[in-house]
N, C-alpha and C positions, 0 to 999 in steps of 0.2 A: 596545580595543587599537588603537593607531595604527601603521600600517605606514609605513616610510620611503619606499616607492615603490608605485606603483599601475600595474596593467597598462594599456597604451595603448588596448586595445579593451574596456575594462570596460563601457561603455555598450551595446555590441553583443552581449555574451554573454547568452544566455538559458538559464536553468536548466530542464532537462527536467522535465516534470510528467506525472503518470500518473493514470489513473482505474482504481481497483480494483473488480473485480466478483466477488462471491461467489455461487456456485451453492449455495444453502443446503441443498437436498435431497441433495446429494452428500456434504456434510460430516459427519464423525463426531465432531467436537468435540475433536480432539487438541491444539489450541491452539498448534501449532508456528508458524503464521504470526503469531499475536499475540505470542508470546514473543520471536521472533527478528527482528521487523521493526525495521530500524535507525532508522526515523523515527517509530515508535509511531503508525502510521496506523490500525491495526486494534484492535478491542476485542471482547470476547465479548458477545453479545446476552443479553437477559433472557428471550427466548422460545425455544421448542423448534422444531426442524424436524419433518418427518413421521416420522423415525426416532427421535425423542425425545432428540436431542442439542442442546446449545447450539451455536450457530454464530457465526463471526466476522462483525462488521459494520464498515463504514467509519466511523471516528470523526473523522478529520482528513484528508480528501482533499487539502486544500491543502498538506499536508506531503509528499505522495508524490512521489518523484523518479523513478519508473518503473524501479526497479532489477530488478524481476522476481524478487526473492528469495523472495517469498511463493509464487510459482508453483513454484519449484524445490523448496521444502520440502514442499509439500502432497502427501501420499501418495495422495489421492483425486482429484486434478485438479479440485478444487472452487473454485479461485480463479485469476483471471488479471488482468493489468494491461495496459492499452492506453495509448498516448501521448495525452495530453490536448491539445485544440486550444489554440494559443497565445492568451493574453489580449491584447486590444487596448486 
């Protein structure tokens, strides 16, 4: 799709990036973070944690925009997101 105008500061805008961390031993495998991630950053792992649940793992960290939605949804506080350092 071609736009008829472009923002003047397009080259200076940087998209926020995030690093998702999962504390797998706290997770009970509810899949809320995986199902509702707007960018499909997370997926369920094929291994169990110590409690016997499948836990989420990061599948596409380059797609994370650090929205913190996974943190808000997690009932066990097993996941958090930090701002990634800018790429040079």
